[in-house]
N, C-alpha and C positions, 0 to 999 in steps of 0.2 A: 630253519628260521624259527619255527614254532617251538621246537624242542629247546633251542638255545635260550629263548625268552623264558620259557618255563624253568629251565635249569638256573637261570639268573635270579628268578624269583624264589625258588625253593632251595637251591643249593645242594640237592641230592638227586641222584638218578631215578630212584623209585618214584618220588613225588613228581618229578619232571615228566617221566614217562606216563604216569597216570593222568596228569593234567594235559599232556599232549594228545593223548587218546580222547579225552573229553572235548578238547578244542576241535579235533577233526570230526567228531560226531556232530558238534554244533555247526560246523561249517557245512557238513553234508545236509543237515536238516534245514539250514537257513539259506542254502545256495539260491533257491528260487526267489528270495527276498532281496538279493543283491541288486542295487539300483543304479550301478555305474556312476554314482556321484563322486566316487573316489576310486583309486586303483584297487585291484584285488589284494595287493600287498598291504595297503593301509587297512583295508577291511579285515584281513586275516590278523594283522597285528592288534586291531581293536578287539576282536573276539578273543584273542590270546590273552591280552592284558586283563580284560574283564573276567575271563575264566580264572586266571591266576588270582586276581584280587578276591573273587568270590570264594575260592578255596582257602585263601588265607583268612578271610573273615570267619569261615566255618571252623577252621582250626583254632582260631582265637576263642570262639564261642565254646568249643569243646574243652579247651585249656581252662577256661573259667569254670566250666562245669566240673572238671577234674579237681580243680583247686577247692571248689566249694564242696565237692563230694568226697574229699579225701578220707572222711570217716568211713566210707564204704570200701576203702582199700584201693581206690583208684590212684594210680601214680602217673605223673607226667614226666616224659623223657624229653630233655631239651633237644631242639633241632640243631644238628651240626651241619656245617657246609662241607659236602663231600663231592665237589665238582671234579670230574675225572681229569680235567686238564690242569689241575693245580698240583704243583710239586709238593712233596711231603713237608719239606721245611717251610713252605709258604702257607700251609693250611691254617696255622694258628692266626697269622696276620689276616688272611682272607676271611676266616671265621669271624674275627672281630669286626672287620669292615661290613661283612654281610649281615651280621647281627645289628649293627647300627643302621644299615639300609633298611632292614626289615622293620625297624622301629620308627622309621620316618612316616610322616603322614602319607596317606595313600597316593595323593597326586604327586608329591615330591618323589616318592619311591618309584612311581611309574616313569616320571620324567627322567630321573637319573639313570634308571635301568635302560630305557630306550636310547638315551643320549650317549652315555659313557660305556655301556656294555654291549649295546646293539649298534652303536655308531650311526644312528638315524639323524637326519637333519632336523632342525627346529620346525621346519614346515611340515615334515612328515609326522613329527610328534604332535604338533598342533592339530593336524587332521585326525590323528588317532584319538587324541584326548578331547576333541571338540572345544578347543580354546585358541587364543591368539598366539602368535609366535613370541610376543612380549611376555605373555603369561608363562610360556614354556621356559623362556630365558630366566625369568624370576624364580620359577620352581627349581630349576637346575642349580641356580646360584644359591638359593636357600639350602638346598639339600647338600651341596658341596661344603658350605659353611658349617652346617650341623655336623657333617661327617668329620671335618677337620677339627672342630671344637671337641667333639667326643673322643677322637683319637688322642688329642693333646691332653685331655683329662684322664687318659688311661682307661677309658671305657672298656 
């Protein structure tokens, strides 16, 4: 479950494995703080999505530093989506979609990943994201509309 969420956020095995390891370290360190207010599954999903988002933010900061520091010879390699379950002929299409998903605002990205890629219910997502089910519905709808629009624009 944790690895699949990480893989859906990062799109490649190396980053997903690295993030999965970080998630389990956090779970181990925070286990005594679990308050039984939600299920273990919801609590683990919350830690996983927060860890993924933190790593993405750190990557974006590094990317900006690389762009600003290009005069020092630093080069940025674009991230490609290398999910092991994706057939070779589908990789280009999946790469486009995952690029669009990665460009979504943080809350929309989390909602669409948990809803469409992890198949969680709106209630579970609301618990993970600390918001209402209506907010989840709205976030998923906006994310889907943005993805469709960008695909139609040839993004």
